[in-house]
C-alpha positions in Angstrom: -23.7 -25.3 38.1 -20.1 -26.3 38.1 -17.2 -23.9 38.7 -15.4 -22.8 35.6 -12.0 -24.4 35.4 -8.8 -23.3 34.0 -8.0 -25.0 30.7 -4.4 -26.2 30.6 -2.4 -26.5 27.5 -2.4 -30.3 27.9 -6.2 -30.4 27.9 -6.5 -28.9 24.4 -7.1 -31.5 21.7 -4.1 -32.2 19.5 -6.0 -31.6 16.3 -6.9 -28.1 17.4 -3.3 -27.3 18.0 -2.2 -28.7 14.7 -4.4 -26.4 12.7 -2.4 -23.5 11.5 -3.8 -20.2 10.6 -3.3 -19.3 6.9 -0.8 -16.5 6.2 -2.4 -13.1 6.0 -1.9 -11.6 2.6 0.1 -8.4 2.7 -2.2 -5.4 2.0 -0.9 -3.2 -0.8 -1.2 0.4 0.3 -3.1 2.7 -2.0 -0.7 4.8 -4.1 -0.3 8.2 -2.5 -0.4 11.5 -4.4 3.3 11.9 -3.7 4.1 8.4 -5.2 2.1 9.2 -8.3 3.8 12.6 -8.7 7.3 11.0 -8.4 6.4 8.3 -11.0 5.0 10.8 -13.4 8.1 13.0 -13.0 10.4 10.1 -13.5 8.5 9.0 -16.6 8.6 12.5 -18.0 12.3 12.9 -17.4 13.0 9.6 -19.1 10.9 10.5 -22.2 11.6 14.3 -22.4 12.7 16.1 -25.5 14.3 19.5 -25.2 11.9 22.0 -26.7 10.3 25.3 -25.8 7.1 23.6 -24.8 8.7 21.2 -22.4 7.6 23.3 -19.4 4.0 23.2 -20.6 4.1 19.5 -21.2 5.5 19.0 -17.7 2.8 21.2 -16.2 0.1 19.2 -18.1 1.1 16.1 -16.2 -0.2 17.7 -13.0 -3.2 19.5 -14.4 -5.7 16.9 -13.0 -4.2 16.6 -9.5 -5.5 18.5 -6.5 -3.5 21.5 -5.7 -2.1 21.5 -2.2 0.0 24.2 -0.6 3.2 22.9 1.2 
């Protein structure tokens, strides 16, 4: 058996060095509950109409979300 030898940068084939790794695609994070709540609130505020049932309509936006205490 021969001794393992240190591979110097000059010993690496040129075609190996010329290969470039492809760019990693940025991973889009999953939307959080907070982000969804902010978007729903913003949308509701933009489309709201002043009426007695506005409070109930706003509460209905969050009827399907998990309740979490702060």
